[in-house]
N, C-alpha and C positions, 0 to 999 in steps of 0.2 A: 366967752369968759366964764359963764356958768358951768360949761362942760369942764373947764380947768378946775373950778372950785369943787365940783362933784368928784372929779378924780382925786384931787388933793384930800378931800374928806375920806374917800375909800382908802387911799394910801395911809392916812393917819390911823384909821381904824385897824388896818392890818399891822401897822407897826406896833400900835398898842396891844394888840392881841398877841404878837410875837414877844413883846417885852413881858407880858404877863406869863406866858409860857416859860420863858427863860427864868424869870424870877421864881416860879413855881418849881422848876427843876432844880434850881440852886437850893431852895428851901428843903426839898426832898433829899437832896444829896447831903446837906449839912446834917439834917436829923438822922440820916443813915449812918453817917460817920459817928455821930454822938452815941447812937444805939450800939453799934459794934466798934470796939476799939481796934487799935492797930494790931495788937497781939492776936485777936480773934481773927482778923483778916489774914495775918501771916499764917496762922494754923490752918485756915481753910485753903490757902494757896499751896502750903506743903502737902496737905492731904490730897488735893487734886493732882499735884505732881507725882505723889506716890502711886496714885491709882493709875496715872499714865504710864508710869514706869513698870507697873505690874502687868498691864495690858501689853506693853511691848515685849516684856519677858515671856509672856504666854505665846505670843505670836511668833517670837524667835524659836521657842521650844517646839512649836508645831511645824515650823518650816525647816528646822535643822535638828532632827532627832540624833543623827549620828554624832554631830559635833557636841551636842549636849551629853551623850553617852561617853564620849572620849573625855570631856572635861570631868565628868563625874568620876571616871576610872582613874584619871591622873590625880585628882584630889584625894581619892581614897587611898591610892598607893602612897602619896606624900604624907598622909596622915598616919598610916601604918608604919612608914619609915621613920617618922618623927616619934611615934609612941615607943618604938623598939630601937631607938638610936643607940642606947647604951649596949644592948645586947649585940647589935650589929657591929658596933666599933670593936668590942671584945673578940667577936668572931674574926674580923678582919685582921686584928693584931695577932691572933693565935696562928692564923694561916699565912701570915705575911713572909715568914722565913721560907716557905715552899716557893713563893714567887721570886724571892731573891736568889735561891738556889737555881731555879730555871733560868733566870736572867744571866747568872754567872756561866752556866753551861753553854748558853746560846752565844754569849760574847766571847768566851774563851775558846770555843770550837771543839769542846770535848764531847758534844752532844751526840 
């Protein structure tokens, strides 16, 4: 019976030690939440996400330089086309009658 009482006392001591650890962890967690608000936590998470995205972008650029170059060239050509869209449309309008004449010749068989 004394063996059982000794074991029970040891188990009770372990339980009390575990309970103290849990209470201490909860106290630390609550004080941490009070120290840093929700907005600060969100900002930290967003910063970590942005850093991860930047690292992924760098890795993609190192592994796929040709795709990156093609994307840059396409973007640059689209930007130039958009910047000069008025001049390009005027040029197309001025020379459109030549296209119509060629189309008429081909379809009528006079060509």
